[in-house]
C-alpha positions in Angstrom: 95.0 81.2 -10.8 96.8 84.4 -10.1 94.6 86.9 -8.3 95.3 90.3 -6.5 95.9 90.1 -2.8 94.8 93.7 -2.5 91.2 94.8 -2.7 90.5 96.5 -6.1 89.4 99.7 -4.4 92.5 100.0 -2.2 94.6 103.0 -3.3 98.3 102.3 -3.8 100.8 104.6 -2.0 102.2 107.5 -4.0 105.5 106.9 -5.8 108.2 108.3 -3.4 111.7 107.5 -2.5 110.4 106.0 0.7 108.1 103.8 -1.3 110.8 102.5 -3.6 112.9 101.6 -0.5 109.9 100.0 1.2 109.5 97.7 -1.8 113.2 96.8 -2.1 114.1 96.6 1.6 112.9 93.0 1.8 112.3 91.5 5.2 113.3 88.0 6.5 110.5 85.5 6.9 112.5 82.3 7.5 115.8 80.8 6.7 116.9 82.0 3.3 113.5 83.6 2.7 112.5 87.2 2.4 109.3 89.0 1.6 108.9 92.2 -0.6 105.6 94.0 0.1 103.0 94.8 -2.5 102.8 98.4 -3.8 99.1 98.3 -4.7 96.9 98.7 -7.8 98.4 100.8 -10.6 97.5 101.8 -14.1 100.2 99.5 -15.5 100.3 96.6 -13.1 103.9 95.4 -13.8 106.8 95.7 -11.4 109.9 96.9 -13.2 113.0 94.9 -13.6 115.3 97.3 -11.7 113.1 97.1 -8.6 113.2 93.3 -8.7 117.0 93.2 -9.1 117.3 95.9 -6.3 115.3 93.6 -4.0 117.6 90.7 -4.9 120.7 92.8 -4.0 119.2 93.6 -0.6 118.2 90.0 0.1 121.7 88.7 -0.7 123.3 91.4 1.4 121.1 90.5 4.4 121.7 86.8 3.9 125.5 87.3 3.9 125.9 90.2 6.2 129.7 90.2 6.5 130.2 90.8 2.8 129.2 93.4 0.2 127.4 92.7 -3.1 130.0 92.9 -5.9 127.8 91.9 -8.8 124.2 90.8 -9.5 122.6 89.4 -12.6 119.0 88.5 -13.1 116.8 87.1 -16.0 113.2 88.4 -15.9 111.2 85.5 -17.5 107.7 86.4 -16.3 106.2 89.7 -15.3 105.5 90.4 -11.6 102.7 92.6 -10.5 102.5 95.5 -8.1 99.4 94.4 -6.3 100.8 91.3 -4.6 103.8 90.6 -2.4 106.9 88.8 -3.7 108.6 85.8 -2.1 112.4 85.9 -2.4 114.5 82.8 -1.8 118.3 83.1 -1.3 120.4 80.0 -1.6 124.0 80.6 -0.7 125.8 78.2 -3.0 129.2 78.9 -1.5 130.2 80.9 1.5 133.9 81.7 1.6 136.2 84.0 3.6 136.8 86.1 0.5 133.9 85.5 -1.9 130.4 84.1 -1.6 127.9 83.1 -4.3 124.2 83.3 -3.8 121.3 82.2 -6.1 118.1 84.3 -5.9 114.6 83.3 -7.0 111.7 85.7 -6.9 108.2 84.2 -6.9 104.7 85.5 -6.9 101.6 83.4 -6.4 104.0 80.4 -6.2 105.1 81.0 -9.8 108.8 81.9 -10.7 109.1 85.4 -12.0 112.8 85.9 -12.2 116.1 84.2 -11.2 119.6 85.5 -10.6 123.0 85.1 -9.2 124.9 87.4 -6.8 128.6 87.6 -6.0 129.7 89.0 -2.7 133.1 89.7 -1.2 134.9 91.0 1.9 136.7 93.8 0.0 140.4 94.6 -0.5 142.6 97.6 -0.8 143.7 98.8 -4.2 146.6 96.8 -5.8 146.0 98.6 -9.1 143.3 101.2 -10.1 142.1 102.5 -13.4 138.6 103.2 -14.9 136.9 104.3 -18.0 136.7 108.1 -18.0 133.3 109.9 -17.5 131.9 111.2 -20.8 131.9 114.9 -21.3 128.2 115.9 -20.9 126.3 118.9 -19.6 126.3 119.0 -15.7 122.9 118.6 -14.0 122.6 122.2 -12.9 122.2 123.2 -16.6 119.4 120.7 -17.3 115.7 120.6 -16.4 114.1 117.9 -14.3 112.5 115.1 -16.2 108.7 115.3 -15.6 107.2 113.1 -18.3 104.5 110.7 -17.2 105.9 107.7 -15.5 109.1 109.5 -14.4 108.1 111.4 -11.3 109.0 110.0 -7.9 108.8 112.4 -4.9 112.3 112.6 -3.5 114.1 111.8 -6.8 115.4 114.2 -9.4 116.2 113.0 -12.9 117.7 115.1 -15.6 118.5 113.9 -19.2 121.3 115.4 -21.2 120.0 117.2 -24.3 116.4 116.4 -23.3 117.0 113.2 -25.2 114.3 111.2 -23.4 111.9 112.7 -25.9 108.4 111.5 -26.8 108.6 113.0 -30.3 108.9 110.1 -32.8 110.7 112.3 -35.3 113.4 113.4 -32.9 116.3 111.1 -33.8 119.8 110.8 -32.4 122.5 108.3 -31.6 121.5 105.1 -29.6 122.6 106.5 -26.2 121.2 108.4 -23.2 123.0 110.2 -20.4 120.9 110.8 -17.4 121.7 112.4 -14.0 119.9 111.1 -10.9 119.9 111.9 -7.2 117.7 111.2 -4.3 116.7 113.6 -1.5 117.1 111.4 1.6 120.0 109.3 2.7 119.3 105.5 3.0 120.2 103.8 6.3 122.5 101.1 4.8 125.0 100.8 2.0 122.9 98.0 0.4 120.0 100.4 0.2 122.1 102.9 -1.7 123.0 100.0 -4.0 119.4 99.0 -4.4 118.3 102.6 -5.4 121.3 102.8 -7.8 120.2 99.5 -9.3 116.6 100.5 -9.7 117.4 103.1 -12.4 119.6 100.8 -14.6 116.7 99.5 -16.7 115.2 102.9 -17.5 117.2 103.9 -20.5 117.9 101.0 -22.9 114.6 100.9 -24.8 114.5 104.6 -25.3 118.1 104.7 -26.4 117.5 101.8 -28.9 114.6 103.7 -30.5 116.4 107.0 -30.9 118.0 106.4 -34.3 114.8 105.3 -35.9 112.3 107.8 -37.1 108.7 107.0 -36.2 109.5 105.4 -32.9 109.9 106.7 -29.4 109.6 105.4 -25.8 106.0 106.6 -25.4 105.0 103.7 -27.7 106.3 101.1 -25.2 103.6 98.7 -24.0 101.0 100.4 -26.2 101.9 100.2 -29.9 105.2 98.2 -29.6 106.0 95.4 -27.2 109.0 96.2 -24.9 110.4 94.9 -21.6 113.6 94.3 -19.8 114.7 90.7 -19.9 118.1 90.7 -18.2 120.2 93.1 -16.1 123.7 92.6 -14.8 125.3 95.2 -12.5 128.7 95.3 -10.9 129.4 97.7 -8.0 132.9 99.1 -8.1 133.0 101.8 -5.4 130.5 102.9 -2.8 127.9 105.3 -4.1 126.0 108.0 -2.4 122.6 108.3 -4.1 121.9 111.7 -2.6 124.7 113.0 -4.8 124.4 113.3 -8.5 125.1 110.1 -10.4 125.4 110.0 -14.2 124.0 106.9 -16.0 125.7 106.6 -19.4 123.8 104.1 -21.5 124.9 103.1 -25.0 123.0 100.5 -27.1 125.4 98.3 -28.8 122.9 96.2 -30.8 119.3 96.4 -31.8 117.6 93.9 -34.1 115.6 90.6 -34.3 113.3 91.9 -31.5 116.2 92.5 -29.0 118.3 95.4 -27.8 121.5 95.2 -25.8 123.1 98.1 -23.9 126.2 98.7 -21.9 126.3 101.4 -19.2 128.4 103.0 -16.5 127.4 105.0 -13.4 129.7 107.9 -12.4 129.8 110.1 -9.4 129.7 113.8 -10.2 133.5 114.0 -9.5 134.1 111.5 -12.3 134.6 108.4 -10.2 133.2 105.2 -11.8 131.0 103.6 -9.1 129.2 100.9 -11.1 128.8 99.2 -14.6 125.8 97.5 -16.0 124.5 95.7 -19.1 120.8 95.4 -20.1 119.1 93.1 -22.5 115.6 94.2 -23.6 112.8 93.1 -25.8 111.7 95.5 -28.6 109.3 94.1 -31.1 105.9 94.5 -32.6 102.8 92.9 -31.0 101.4 89.7 -32.4 98.1 90.5 -34.0 96.1 89.1 -31.1 98.0 90.9 -28.4 97.3 94.4 -26.9 100.0 94.6 -24.2 103.6 93.6 -23.5 104.2 90.5 -21.3 107.7 91.6 -20.3 108.7 93.4 -17.1 108.2 97.2 -17.4 110.9 99.7 -18.4 109.0 102.8 -17.2 110.8 105.1 -14.9 109.1 104.4 -11.6 
């Protein structure tokens, strides 16, 4: 039986940039094995998908230290909780001079929570270069910081174009969100920049999917509608500095039959495309007997 490994009266650390890094900077505990610490008891005791994928990126980077993570994809089949540590197994399926492939499993209480695949490479100079242009949106200095419940992390500033991350169910718009994000402190390693960049990818899909539909908004998630991130794939193009403004451009390409699919890009403020991602989410009504979502969280922590 699953049970908390933290005493119920133990206070969790506050949500800060340092805490996000502590959770994703997994530590080796044996050949191919890593451990992610517990955060502690929270109101909604579900670890978000972006955090889990960020931890997998770090684990793969540490397991194959001579190469960088190019792409990572993970399916979140069972929710993980904040109040117990996570065991991460990295199996290097092939280690090559140019490319390596690693399989990552994340378990909690000996039960599989998510599984993924990571591609790494040694890098190469440009032979050709082109990229999708950055969309024309308001720059971050013209926007206000996002301070809705579940969004505040000390050391992180988020600003949504057009205040589109709106809890008003009657505020409708196209199925897209454009959000600027930056962190205050510089991480020590490139793979930690990648982990913090990854952590934000799952934040926007459900809200974007609900925008065109009157009577629905992201504040209903996990309370009156059942939502969760079920899969994320991210590809890292260029190195990103998370202390500089990054634009997450998320567009939902399909919503229906209890699912939503989005495609997104991450741009540096100078217009350079640094990453691309796709997100699959669950968006559906609760069965009559249920009162909470069973999928990984899509809140903004």
